[in-house]
C-alpha positions as CSV (number, residue, x, y, z in Angstrom):
1,M,88.6,101.8,54.7
2,G,91.8,103.0,56.3
3,K,94.9,104.1,54.4
4,H,97.0,100.9,55.1
5,S,98.4,98.0,53.2
6,K,97.6,94.4,54.1
7,T,100.8,93.1,52.6
8,G,104.3,92.7,54.1
9,A,105.9,90.9,57.0
10,R,104.9,91.3,60.7
11,S,107.1,92.3,62.3
12,M,115.6,100.4,110.7
13,S,115.4,96.4,111.6
14,V,112.2,94.8,112.9
15,R,113.8,93.8,116.2
16,T,114.7,97.4,116.8
17,Y,111.2,98.5,116.0
18,L,109.6,96.0,118.3
19,A,112.0,96.8,121.1
20,A,110.9,100.4,120.9
21,G,107.7,99.3,122.6
22,V,105.1,100.1,119.9
23,T,102.3,98.1,121.5
24,A,98.9,98.9,123.0
25,G,100.7,99.8,126.3
26,V,103.4,101.9,124.8
27,T,104.4,105.0,126.8
28,S,104.5,108.5,125.3
29,A,108.2,108.6,125.8
30,A,108.7,105.5,123.7
31,M,106.5,106.9,121.0
32,A,108.5,110.1,121.0
33,G,111.7,108.1,120.7
34,I,110.4,106.4,117.6
35,G,109.4,109.6,116.1
36,T,112.9,110.9,116.6
37,L,114.4,107.8,115.0
38,M,112.2,108.1,112.0
39,L,112.9,111.7,111.2
40,D,115.3,110.8,108.4
41,F,112.5,109.1,106.5
42,D,109.9,110.8,104.4
43,A,106.6,111.0,106.4
44,A,104.5,110.8,103.3
45,P,106.1,109.1,100.3
46,A,104.9,110.6,97.0
47,P,102.3,108.5,95.2
48,V,103.3,106.7,92.0
49,T,102.3,108.7,89.0
50,H,100.2,106.7,86.5
51,Q,98.5,108.3,83.6
52,I,95.1,106.9,82.7
53,Q,95.2,106.4,79.0
54,L,92.1,105.7,76.9
55,V,94.1,105.7,73.7
56,N,96.4,102.8,73.2
57,D,99.4,104.5,71.6
58,E,102.3,103.1,73.6
59,D,103.3,100.9,70.7
60,V,103.4,101.7,67.0
61,L,100.1,100.7,65.5
62,W,100.6,97.3,63.9
63,W,99.3,98.2,60.5
64,A,101.4,101.4,60.5
65,Q,104.4,99.1,60.1
66,F,103.5,98.3,56.5
67,G,104.6,100.2,53.5
68,G,101.2,101.6,52.5
69,D,100.0,105.2,52.7
70,H,98.1,104.7,56.0
71,K,98.3,107.9,58.2
72,N,97.8,107.6,61.9
73,K,95.1,109.5,63.6
74,K,94.7,109.5,67.4
75,I,91.3,109.7,69.1
76,N,92.0,111.9,72.1
77,A,90.2,111.5,75.4
78,A,88.4,114.5,77.0
79,D,90.4,116.2,79.7
80,A,89.8,114.7,83.1
81,P,88.9,116.9,86.1
82,A,91.7,117.9,88.4
83,D,92.8,115.3,91.0
84,P,91.4,115.6,94.5
85,K,93.8,117.0,97.1
86,E,96.0,114.5,99.0
87,P,95.6,114.4,102.8
88,V,98.1,116.6,104.4
89,F,98.9,114.2,107.3
90,R,99.0,110.4,107.5
91,P,98.6,108.4,110.8
92,M,101.7,106.7,112.1
93,I,100.1,103.3,112.6
94,G,96.9,101.7,111.1
95,D,95.3,102.0,107.7
96,G,97.2,104.5,105.7
97,G,99.9,104.7,108.4
98,W,103.3,105.9,107.2
99,L,105.2,103.7,109.7
100,Y,103.2,100.5,109.8
101,G,99.9,99.9,108.1
102,D,98.1,98.9,104.9
103,G,98.0,101.3,102.0
104,V,94.6,102.7,101.1
105,D,92.6,101.3,98.2
106,A,91.7,103.8,95.5
107,A,88.1,104.9,95.5
108,D,85.6,103.7,92.9
109,D,85.0,107.2,91.7
110,C,88.6,108.2,91.5
111,T,90.2,110.3,88.7
112,G,93.8,110.6,87.5
113,T,96.6,109.8,90.0
114,A,94.0,109.3,92.8
115,C,93.3,105.9,91.1
116,N,96.7,104.6,92.3
117,G,96.6,102.4,95.4
118,G,98.4,103.8,98.4
119,N,101.8,102.6,99.5
120,A,102.0,100.7,102.8
121,G,103.8,101.9,105.9
122,L,107.6,102.2,105.8
123,L,108.2,99.0,107.9
124,G,105.3,96.8,106.8
125,G,101.8,96.5,105.5
126,N,100.0,95.6,102.2
127,G,99.8,98.0,99.3
128,G,96.5,99.4,98.4
129,D,94.7,98.3,95.2
130,G,94.4,100.6,92.2
131,K,91.3,101.4,90.3
132,K,90.5,102.4,86.7
133,G,94.0,101.6,85.5
134,G,95.8,103.0,88.5
135,S,98.9,101.1,89.8
136,G,98.8,99.0,93.0
137,G,100.7,100.3,96.0
138,D,104.0,98.9,97.2
139,A,104.2,96.8,100.3
140,G,106.2,98.0,103.3
141,K,109.9,97.6,103.2
142,W,110.0,94.5,105.3
143,F,106.6,92.8,105.3
144,G,103.4,92.7,103.2
145,N,102.1,92.1,99.7
146,G,101.9,94.5,96.8
147,G,98.5,95.9,95.8
148,N,96.8,94.8,92.6
149,G,96.7,97.1,89.7
150,G,93.3,98.5,88.6
151,N,91.6,97.3,85.5
152,G,91.6,99.6,82.5
153,V,88.4,101.5,81.5
154,D,86.3,100.2,78.6
155,G,85.7,102.5,75.7
156,V,86.2,102.9,71.9
157,N,89.8,102.4,72.9
158,G,90.4,100.4,76.1
159,G,92.5,101.9,78.8
160,N,95.6,100.1,80.0
161,G,95.6,98.1,83.2
162,G,97.7,99.3,86.1
163,A,100.9,97.6,87.3
164,G,100.9,95.5,90.5
165,G,102.8,96.8,93.5
166,N,106.0,95.2,94.8
167,G,106.1,92.8,97.8
168,G,108.0,93.3,101.0
169,K,111.4,91.9,101.5
170,F,110.4,89.0,103.7
171,G,108.0,86.8,101.8
172,G,105.9,89.5,100.3
173,N,104.2,88.7,97.0
174,G,103.9,91.0,94.1
175,G,100.5,92.3,93.2
176,N,98.8,91.3,90.0
177,G,98.6,93.6,87.1
178,G,95.2,95.0,86.1
179,N,93.4,93.8,83.0
180,G,93.3,96.0,80.0
181,G,90.0,97.6,79.1
182,N,88.0,96.4,76.1
183,G,87.7,98.6,73.0
184,T,84.4,98.6,71.1
185,N,83.6,100.8,68.1
186,N,80.1,100.5,66.7
187,S,79.9,103.9,65.0
188,D,78.7,104.4,61.5
189,N,81.3,104.1,58.8
190,V,83.4,107.2,58.1
191,V,84.9,107.2,54.6
192,D,88.4,108.7,54.0
193,N,88.6,111.8,51.9
194,P,91.5,111.3,49.5
195,A,91.8,115.1,48.9
196,T,92.9,115.6,52.5
197,E,96.1,114.6,54.3
198,A,94.3,113.3,57.3
199,D,92.8,109.8,57.4
200,E,89.3,110.4,58.4
201,S,88.5,106.7,58.4
202,A,90.8,106.1,61.3
203,V,88.0,106.9,63.7
204,N,86.5,103.6,62.7
205,N,89.3,101.6,64.4
206,S,89.3,100.1,67.8
207,F,92.1,99.1,70.3
208,G,92.2,97.0,73.4
209,G,94.1,98.2,76.4
210,N,97.3,96.6,77.5
211,G,97.5,94.5,80.6
212,G,99.5,95.8,83.6
213,A,102.7,94.3,84.6
214,G,102.8,92.1,87.7
215,G,104.8,93.3,90.8
216,S,108.0,91.7,91.9
217,G,108.1,89.4,94.9
218,G,110.2,90.2,98.0
219,R,113.8,88.9,98.1
220,W,113.1,86.2,100.6
221,G,110.5,83.8,99.2
222,G,108.2,86.3,97.5
223,K,106.2,85.3,94.5
224,G,105.9,87.5,91.4
225,G,102.5,88.8,90.5
226,N,100.8,87.8,87.3
227,G,100.6,90.1,84.4
228,G,97.1,91.4,83.5
229,D,95.2,90.1,80.5
230,A,94.8,92.5,77.7
231,G,91.6,94.0,76.5
232,T,89.7,92.9,73.4
233,A,89.0,95.1,70.4
234,T,85.9,95.0,68.3
235,S,85.2,97.3,65.3
236,K,82.0,97.4,63.2
237,N,83.5,99.3,60.2
238,G,87.3,99.6,60.9
239,S,90.3,97.6,61.9
240,A,90.8,96.2,65.3
241,Q,93.9,95.4,67.4
242,G,93.9,93.6,70.7
243,G,96.0,94.8,73.6
244,K,99.3,93.3,74.8
245,G,99.3,91.1,77.8
246,G,101.2,92.3,80.9
247,K,104.6,90.9,81.9
248,G,104.7,88.6,84.9
249,G,106.6,89.9,87.9
250,D,109.9,88.4,89.0
251,S,110.1,86.2,92.1
252,G,112.4,86.7,95.1
253,E,116.0,85.7,94.9
254,V,116.0,83.3,97.8
255,G,113.9,80.1,97.9
256,N,112.0,77.9,95.5
257,V,109.4,80.4,94.5
258,T,107.4,81.0,91.4
259,A,107.5,84.0,89.1
260,G,104.3,85.6,87.7
261,N,102.8,84.5,84.4
262,G,102.4,86.8,81.5
263,G,98.9,88.0,80.6
264,K,97.0,86.9,77.6
265,G,96.9,89.0,74.5
266,G,93.6,90.6,73.6
267,N,91.3,89.2,70.9
268,A,90.4,91.3,67.9
269,T,87.3,91.2,65.7
270,T,86.3,93.3,62.7
271,T,83.1,93.2,60.5
272,G,84.2,96.0,58.2
273,T,85.3,95.8,54.6
274,D,89.0,95.5,53.4
275,E,90.2,95.9,57.0
276,I,92.4,93.8,59.3
277,A,92.1,92.3,62.8
278,V,95.2,91.7,64.8
279,G,95.3,89.7,68.1
280,G,97.5,91.2,70.8
281,N,100.7,89.5,71.8
282,G,100.9,87.6,75.1
283,G,103.0,89.0,78.0
284,A,106.4,87.5,78.9
285,G,106.7,85.4,82.1
286,G,108.7,86.7,85.0
287,S,112.1,85.3,86.0
288,S,113.1,83.3,89.0
289,E,116.5,82.7,90.6
290,L,116.0,79.2,92.1
291,G,112.3,78.5,91.4
292,T,110.1,78.4,88.4
293,G,109.9,81.1,85.7
294,G,106.5,82.4,84.8
295,S,104.8,81.1,81.7
296,G,104.3,83.3,78.7
297,G,100.8,84.5,78.0
298,A,98.9,83.2,75.0
299,G,98.5,85.4,71.9
300,G,95.1,86.8,71.2
301,D,92.8,85.4,68.5
302,A,91.7,87.4,65.5
303,T,88.4,87.1,63.6
304,G,87.2,88.8,60.4
305,N,84.5,88.3,57.8
306,N,84.2,89.5,54.3
307,D,87.6,90.2,52.7
308,N,89.3,91.2,56.0
309,D,92.7,89.7,56.8
310,T,93.3,88.4,60.2
311,Y,96.5,87.8,62.3
312,G,96.7,85.9,65.6
313,G,98.9,87.4,68.3
314,D,102.3,85.9,69.2
315,G,102.7,84.0,72.5
316,G,104.8,85.6,75.2
317,A,108.2,84.2,76.0
318,G,108.7,82.0,79.1
319,G,110.5,83.5,82.1
320,S,114.1,82.5,82.7
321,T,115.7,80.9,85.8
322,K,119.2,80.4,87.1
323,N,119.0,77.0,88.7
324,G,115.3,76.1,88.7
325,Q,112.8,75.5,85.9
326,A,112.3,78.1,83.2
327,G,108.8,78.9,82.1
328,G,107.2,77.7,78.9
329,G,106.3,80.0,76.0
330,G,102.7,81.0,75.4
331,A,100.7,79.6,72.5
332,G,100.2,81.7,69.4
333,G,96.7,83.1,68.7
334,N,94.4,81.6,66.2
335,A,93.2,83.5,63.1
336,T,89.9,83.0,61.3
337,A,88.8,84.8,58.1
338,G,86.1,84.6,55.4
339,A,87.4,85.7,52.0
340,G,90.5,87.2,53.5
341,D,93.8,85.6,54.5
342,A,94.3,84.2,58.0
343,T,97.7,83.8,59.7
344,G,98.2,82.2,63.1
345,G,100.5,83.8,65.7
346,D,103.9,82.3,66.5
347,G,104.4,80.5,69.8
348,G,106.6,82.1,72.4
349,G,110.0,80.8,73.1
350,G,110.8,78.8,76.2
351,G,112.7,80.5,79.0
352,E,116.4,79.9,79.4
353,G,118.0,78.1,82.3
354,T,121.1,80.2,82.8
355,G,122.7,78.5,85.8
356,I,124.6,75.3,86.0
357,V,121.6,73.1,86.6
358,G,118.9,75.4,85.2
359,K,116.2,73.7,83.0
360,G,114.9,75.3,79.9
361,G,111.3,75.9,79.2
362,N,109.2,74.5,76.3
363,G,108.3,76.6,73.3
364,G,104.6,77.5,72.8
365,K,102.5,76.0,70.0
366,G,101.9,78.1,66.9
367,G,98.4,79.3,66.3
368,N,96.1,78.0,63.5
369,G,95.1,80.0,60.4
370,T,91.7,79.2,58.9
371,S,90.1,80.9,56.0
372,T,86.9,79.9,54.1
373,T,88.0,81.0,50.6
374,G,91.3,82.8,51.3
375,T,94.7,81.4,52.4
376,G,95.2,80.0,55.9
377,K,98.7,79.7,57.4
378,G,99.7,78.4,60.8
379,G,102.1,80.1,63.1
380,T,105.6,78.8,63.9
381,G,106.1,77.0,67.2
382,G,108.3,78.7,69.8
383,A,111.9,77.8,70.2
384,A,113.1,75.6,73.0
385,G,114.7,77.2,76.0
386,G,118.3,76.1,76.6
387,G,119.4,74.5,79.8
388,G,122.4,75.0,81.9
389,F,125.6,72.9,81.8
390,F,123.9,70.1,83.7
391,G,120.3,71.2,83.0
392,K,118.0,69.9,80.4
393,S,116.8,72.0,77.5
394,G,113.1,72.4,76.7
395,T,111.3,71.2,73.6
396,K,110.3,73.2,70.5
397,G,106.7,74.1,70.2
398,A,104.6,72.5,67.4
399,N,103.7,74.6,64.4
400,G,100.1,75.6,63.9
401,T,98.0,74.3,61.0
402,G,96.7,76.2,58.0
403,S,93.6,75.7,56.0
404,G,91.9,77.5,53.1
405,A,92.0,77.8,49.4
406,P,94.6,77.3,48.2
407,A,95.8,74.9,50.9
408,A,98.7,76.2,53.0
409,S,101.2,74.1,54.9
410,G,101.6,74.5,58.7
C-alpha cells in the first residue's frame, strides 16, 4: 500500500519559385539562380527535439495532492543508446528535400530524437510521421500537411505520444497527436518499510502516457489535428492513473474550417488493496476563428475492486470560436468500485463564442459513480459556453448519477 491518503478534494512566393523554371527541363543556370536566391535560408533546419519519456511525471501525481504522507518515487528508464548521426546533406527536391519535398518518416527501430518525423521542404511538402512518441514534422511554409505524432511506448509506465506537425499556410492540415502508451504493472507486491524515508511500495503503481497535441492548421483553410488518446494504466498491487488526452490543434484563421478534437483520457484499473484508480482527464478542443471549435475529449473511466477508491477523469473543455460554433465539452469518466467509494468525473465546459455572432458550446455530461457497498457519487455536468452578442449560448451538461450504500445524489 502506498503512503497516500484517499480523502480530500480533487483538485520567397510560389509564383517566383515556379518562374525560376524548376521543372524537368530546367537549365543548370536556372538551378544555380535558385541556389543563390535561397542562400539566406537554412539548408538543413534543425530537427525538433522530443524526449522519449517512459515515466509520466509531467504533472503532479494525482494522489500526491492529498494531505497524507505519500512520498513520490520515480521509476527511471534505462539510458537509451546514442542517437544515430543525421545526414550531412539533404537533396534540394524530392523526399527529404530542403527546398521542396516531403519530410522523412522516422524509422521503426529509431531511438531518441531520431524518432521525430522530418520537416518538409522550405516551400512545400508534407511533414514526416514520428515513431515511438516522436513528434510529427512540420509541413512546408506554403503547402502540405503536418506529420502525425508517434504513439507512445507501452511499459510499466506508458510513454507520451508525440505532437502532430503544423500544416502549410495554404490549406495545410495539422497532423494528429500520437496516442499515449499503455502502462501495465503485474509485479509482485512490494510492501513499504515504515522505517525508511523512501516509499518502497511506489514501484507497484502504474501510469498511462499522455496523448500528443494535434498540430495547427494552415492560415488559409487548414484543419487542426486531433489530440492523441491517452494510454491506460493497470496495476495488480498498486495505484493506477490514466494519461491525459492531447489537446486538439487550432484551425486556420480564414475559412469555415474545423479545429481538432481533444483526445480521450486514459482508463485506470487497480486490483490491489487500499489503493486508488484515477481516470485521466480528456484533452481540450482546439479553437477556430470562423469555423467549429474542437470537442473536448472524454474523461477516462476508473475501476477498482476490494476497498479501492475510484475517480473518473474530467472531460476536456470545448474549443472556442470567434464567429462560428464553439466545441462541446467532453463527458466525465465513469467510476466503478467494490467496497470503496466511486466518484464520476466532471463534464468539460462548452467552448466560448467570443465574437459578435459566435455560438457557445454545450457542456459535457458528468460521469457516473457506482459502488457495490461503498458510496457512489456522480460528477457535475460541464458549464455552458457563452455566445457572442448575437450568438446563442450552449446548454449545461447533465450531472452524472451516483449509486451505492448509502445512496448518493447525482
